[in-house]
C-alpha positions in Angstrom: 75.8 67.8 142.9 77.0 64.6 144.5 78.0 61.3 142.8 78.7 57.7 143.8 81.3 56.0 141.8 81.4 52.2 141.8 85.0 51.1 142.0 84.8 48.0 144.2 85.4 45.2 141.6 88.5 43.1 141.4 89.1 43.7 137.7 89.4 40.0 136.9 89.2 40.6 133.1 92.4 42.7 133.3 94.5 40.3 135.3 97.4 40.1 135.8 97.6 43.9 135.8 95.0 44.2 138.5 96.8 41.9 140.9 98.9 44.9 141.8 96.4 47.8 141.3 92.6 48.2 140.9 91.6 48.7 137.3 90.3 52.2 137.9 93.9 53.2 139.0 95.4 51.9 135.7 96.6 54.8 133.6 94.9 55.6 130.2 97.5 57.6 128.4 99.3 58.3 131.7 96.2 59.5 133.5 94.5 57.2 136.0 91.1 55.9 134.7 89.3 57.2 137.8 90.7 60.7 137.3 89.4 60.8 133.7 86.0 59.7 135.0 85.9 62.3 137.7 87.1 65.1 135.4 84.1 64.4 133.1 81.7 64.6 136.1 83.2 67.8 137.4 82.7 69.4 134.0 79.0 68.8 134.5 78.8 70.4 138.0 79.7 67.5 140.3 81.4 68.8 143.4 81.4 65.8 145.8 82.2 62.2 145.0 81.9 59.1 147.1 84.1 56.2 146.0 82.4 52.9 146.7 85.4 50.7 147.5 86.0 47.0 148.0 89.1 45.7 146.3 92.4 47.4 147.3 90.9 50.5 148.8 94.3 51.6 150.0 95.3 52.3 146.4 92.7 55.1 146.1 93.2 56.6 149.5 97.0 56.7 149.0 96.7 58.2 145.5 94.6 61.1 146.7 95.9 61.9 150.2 94.3 65.4 150.3 90.9 63.9 149.5 90.6 65.6 146.1 90.7 64.5 142.5 90.1 66.4 139.3 88.5 69.2 141.2 86.1 67.1 143.2 86.0 66.5 146.9 86.4 62.7 147.7 84.9 60.6 150.4 85.4 56.8 150.8 82.9 54.1 151.6 84.8 50.8 152.1 82.6 47.7 152.1 83.5 45.1 154.7 82.2 42.4 152.3 80.9 42.6 148.7 77.5 44.1 148.4 77.0 43.9 144.6 75.9 47.0 142.7 72.7 48.1 144.4 74.1 47.2 147.9 77.2 49.3 147.1 75.1 52.3 146.0 73.0 52.1 149.2 76.0 51.7 151.4 78.0 54.6 149.9 75.1 57.0 149.7 74.1 56.2 153.3 77.7 56.6 154.5 77.9 60.0 152.8 74.5 61.2 154.1 73.1 61.8 150.6 69.5 63.0 150.8 68.9 64.7 147.4 69.1 63.7 143.8 72.5 62.2 143.0 74.4 60.5 140.3 75.9 57.0 140.1 78.6 56.0 137.7 80.5 52.8 136.9 84.2 53.7 137.5 85.5 51.7 134.5 83.6 53.6 131.8 85.0 56.5 129.8 82.4 58.6 128.0 81.4 62.0 126.7 77.8 61.6 127.8 76.0 64.9 128.4 75.4 64.5 132.1 73.7 67.8 132.4 71.1 66.8 129.8 70.6 63.5 131.6 69.8 65.3 134.9 67.5 67.8 133.1 65.6 64.9 131.4 65.3 63.1 134.7 63.7 66.2 136.4 61.4 66.9 133.4 60.0 63.4 133.6 59.6 63.4 137.4 61.5 60.2 137.4 62.6 58.2 140.4 65.6 57.0 138.4 67.0 57.6 135.0 69.5 55.5 133.1 71.9 56.7 130.4 71.7 54.4 127.3 74.3 53.9 124.5 74.0 51.9 121.3 76.3 49.0 120.6 76.7 46.5 117.8 76.4 43.4 119.9 74.2 44.0 123.0 74.3 40.4 124.2 77.1 41.1 126.8 75.2 44.0 128.4 72.0 45.1 130.0 69.5 45.9 127.2 66.9 48.6 127.9 63.8 49.0 125.7 61.8 52.2 126.3 58.4 53.7 125.3 58.3 56.9 123.3 58.5 59.1 126.4 61.6 57.4 127.7 59.8 55.2 130.3 61.7 51.9 130.7 59.6 48.9 129.6 62.0 46.2 130.7 65.5 45.6 131.9 67.0 42.6 130.2 70.4 41.6 131.5 72.7 40.0 128.8 70.1 38.7 126.3 71.1 35.7 124.1 72.6 36.7 120.8 70.0 37.8 118.3 67.2 38.1 120.8 67.6 41.7 122.1 64.7 44.0 121.3 67.0 47.0 121.0 70.7 47.7 120.7 70.5 50.3 123.5 72.3 49.2 126.6 72.8 50.5 130.1 75.7 52.9 130.0 76.5 52.6 133.7 75.4 56.2 134.4 72.3 56.9 136.6 70.4 59.8 138.1 68.6 58.6 141.2 66.3 60.0 143.9 67.0 59.2 147.5 63.8 57.1 147.6 65.6 54.5 145.5 67.8 53.7 148.5 64.7 52.5 150.4 64.2 49.9 147.7 67.5 48.3 148.5 67.9 45.9 151.4 70.2 47.2 154.2 72.2 44.0 154.4 73.5 41.4 151.9 74.2 41.5 148.2 71.6 43.3 146.0 72.1 43.8 142.2 70.8 47.0 140.7 70.3 45.6 137.2 68.6 42.4 138.2 66.6 43.5 141.2 66.3 47.2 141.9 65.7 48.5 138.3 63.1 45.7 137.4 61.2 46.6 140.6 61.1 50.3 139.5 60.1 49.3 136.0 57.1 47.4 137.5 55.8 50.6 139.0 56.7 52.9 136.1 59.3 55.1 137.9 62.4 54.3 135.8 63.2 56.3 132.7 66.1 56.3 130.2 67.8 58.6 127.8 69.8 57.4 124.8 73.0 59.1 123.5 75.3 58.3 120.7 78.2 60.2 122.2 81.5 58.5 122.9 81.3 55.6 125.4 83.5 52.7 126.2 83.8 50.2 129.0 87.5 49.9 129.8 87.3 46.7 131.7 88.9 44.3 129.2 92.3 44.3 127.5 90.9 45.0 124.0 88.7 47.9 125.2 91.6 49.3 127.4 93.7 49.4 124.3 90.9 50.8 122.2 90.3 53.6 124.7 94.0 54.4 124.4 94.0 54.4 120.6 90.9 56.6 120.6 92.7 59.2 122.7 95.8 59.0 120.5 93.7 59.4 117.4 92.0 62.5 118.7 88.5 61.0 119.2 88.4 62.5 122.7 88.6 66.3 123.3 91.7 68.1 124.5 95.3 67.0 124.8 95.9 63.3 125.7 97.4 64.0 129.1 98.2 67.1 131.2 101.3 68.9 130.0 101.5 66.9 126.7 103.0 68.7 123.7 103.0 67.9 120.0 105.8 66.0 118.4 106.4 66.8 114.7 104.3 64.2 112.9 104.8 61.7 115.7 102.1 62.3 118.3 102.7 63.6 121.8 105.2 63.7 124.6 105.3 64.8 128.2 108.5 65.8 129.8 112.0 65.0 128.6 112.5 61.9 126.6 114.9 60.4 124.0 113.8 59.2 120.6 116.3 57.7 118.2 113.8 55.7 116.2 110.5 56.3 114.5 107.4 57.3 116.5 104.0 57.8 114.9 100.6 58.6 116.5 102.0 57.7 119.9 102.6 59.2 123.3 106.0 59.2 125.1 106.0 59.8 128.8 108.6 61.6 130.8 111.9 59.8 130.7 110.8 57.4 127.9 113.4 56.2 125.5 113.1 54.8 122.0 116.4 53.3 120.8 118.0 53.5 117.4 115.9 51.7 114.8 113.0 51.3 117.2 109.5 51.7 115.7 106.6 52.9 117.8 103.1 53.2 116.3 99.8 54.1 117.9 101.1 53.2 121.3 101.9 54.6 124.7 105.5 54.4 126.0 104.9 55.3 129.6 107.2 57.3 131.9 110.6 55.8 132.2 109.7 53.0 129.8 112.2 52.0 127.1 112.0 50.5 123.6 115.3 49.0 122.5 117.2 49.1 119.2 115.2 47.7 116.3 112.3 46.8 118.6 108.7 47.2 117.4 105.8 48.4 119.5 102.4 48.8 117.8 98.9 49.3 119.1 100.2 48.7 122.6 100.8 50.2 126.0 104.0 50.1 128.0 103.3 51.1 131.5 105.8 53.0 133.7 109.3 51.6 133.7 108.5 48.7 131.3 111.3 47.7 128.9 111.1 46.1 125.4 114.6 44.9 124.6 116.5 44.8 121.3 114.6 43.3 118.4 111.5 42.4 120.4 108.0 42.8 118.8 105.0 43.9 120.9 101.7 44.3 119.1 98.2 44.8 120.6 99.6 44.1 124.0 99.7 45.6 127.5 103.1 45.4 129.3 102.9 46.1 133.0 105.0 48.4 135.2 108.7 47.5 135.3 108.1 44.4 133.2 110.8 43.3 130.8 110.2 41.9 127.3 113.4 40.1 126.4 115.5 40.6 123.3 113.8 39.1 120.2 110.6 38.1 122.1 107.3 38.4 120.4 104.0 39.3 122.1 100.8 39.6 120.1 97.0 39.4 120.1 96.0 41.0 123.4 98.7 39.5 125.5 98.9 41.1 129.0 102.1 41.1 131.0 101.9 41.7 134.7 104.0 44.1 136.8 107.7 43.2 137.1 107.3 40.1 135.0 110.3 39.1 132.8 109.5 37.6 129.4 112.5 35.5 128.3 114.5 36.5 125.3 113.1 34.8 122.1 109.8 33.8 123.7 106.6 33.8 121.5 103.1 34.5 123.0 99.7 35.3 121.4 96.8 36.2 123.7 98.8 35.2 126.8 98.4 36.3 130.4 101.8 36.4 132.0 101.9 35.1 134.7 99.0 32.9 133.9 
């Protein structure tokens, strides 16, 4: 089966990390997000994937020079200008010559959705399109999808005001579509699938949806990026957290050679990672070549490749970009995000900061 993966966005909510790399290429416990997405699809029989690209397409092409990822064959559809979600689907599917039932996935979502069951439901209903749904506590930031008893979509309500949503089931960013859907999308210009294409299908009764309470998370914000990491470290996702990872006695996981002279709990140490004497790492990722200095604290955080937290610094609920430096005694808290190669001065204090701003 073929799939279109939407990866064209600029990842503005994860800036400054995404100034240097698209969000789908950011590692989630040392594995690029896009690779985790594709591995899930391949497990459900997807063999060919078209990446719908817009922002920094070179990053994807250079990362997979042989045109393969996670066992899938890759093709690239690079938009000359932003086409929005439906426009991107049409452009990518047309470029790839897709002429049979196909899947569409948002490239910033990690899930354990049963894709095979979604496809089977789609075919049983004779649907033109089928949306995967997932429950959330607060649906106001998502597309809400009420359905009839047989799964036929009754409405598609994009980001309802708080307290007004008729259901807590939201669009999970996973679709099964027939090629006829492409004819509903204008060949030029921006077209939004949630606000234009899907409502048009609702009007003629050809759009269905299937709910699932399996694991699902949109990784497009700092808090959810960190949550996805913590979920993997805590074993909420199946399998080892990263290829080649091995258990550390009571301390989590490691890949490759590393040096630990501190205390490490429920965390992941990448190849070449160093934790200095008195350093404390809890529920965090210390990426390959990253270092935690003497008496430094890293908790609920991610240090990307080559990042450094110097002596006595404190990093909590924070993402530190590749080769960035957190100076001695500095404190970063409350969903701070440090961009690639940024140096945080010694003794600095930041809560919820974006560095550089």
